[in-house]
C-alpha positions in Angstrom: 95.2 106.6 108.5 92.1 107.7 106.8 89.7 106.6 109.3 91.8 108.1 112.1 91.7 111.4 110.1 88.1 111.2 109.6 87.3 110.3 113.4 89.7 113.0 114.7 91.7 110.3 116.3 95.1 111.1 117.7 97.6 109.6 115.0 100.4 109.5 117.4 98.8 106.9 119.6 99.0 104.1 117.0 102.3 102.6 116.1 100.9 102.3 112.5 100.3 106.1 111.7 102.4 107.8 114.4 105.4 108.3 112.1 103.0 109.7 109.4 101.2 112.0 111.8 103.1 115.2 111.0 102.6 114.7 107.2 98.7 113.8 107.7 98.2 116.8 109.9 99.8 119.2 107.5 97.7 118.2 104.5 94.4 117.7 106.6 94.4 121.2 107.2 93.7 121.8 103.5 90.4 119.7 103.4 87.2 118.9 105.2 87.9 115.4 105.8 84.8 112.9 106.2 84.5 109.3 106.4 83.3 109.2 102.7 86.4 111.1 101.4 89.2 110.2 103.7 90.6 107.4 101.9 90.5 109.3 98.6 92.3 112.3 100.2 94.9 109.9 101.6 95.5 108.2 98.3 95.9 111.7 96.5 98.3 112.9 99.2 100.2 109.9 98.8 100.4 110.2 95.1 101.8 113.8 95.4 104.5 112.4 97.8 105.4 109.8 95.2 105.5 111.8 92.3 108.0 114.1 94.1 110.1 111.4 94.9 110.0 110.1 91.1 110.8 113.4 90.0 113.9 113.8 92.3 115.0 110.1 91.6 115.1 110.9 87.7 118.4 110.9 86.0 117.3 114.3 84.6 115.3 116.8 87.0 112.8 118.7 85.6 114.7 122.1 85.9 116.2 124.2 82.7 119.8 122.3 83.2 118.2 118.9 83.5 116.1 119.3 80.4 119.2 120.8 78.6 121.2 117.6 79.7 118.3 115.4 78.5 118.4 116.9 75.1 122.0 116.4 75.0 121.6 112.9 75.7 119.0 112.4 73.1 121.5 113.9 70.6 123.8 111.1 71.1 121.5 108.2 70.8 
């Protein structure tokens, strides 16, 4: 993926990258991607996705309602 972004390769042309092409093209607009920084950019953007997934997977979301529910839980333990 990183090499393809740096080279300007059509990500839809490979079975390995086709399913992530929309995502990669979207974040790629925010960067000047080179061979030297492509992997770091892909890692950073992957981290953002994982952070969001973990946020949404938690029992208590990071909303006012979720924080209040978490505090109620802490009072019980």
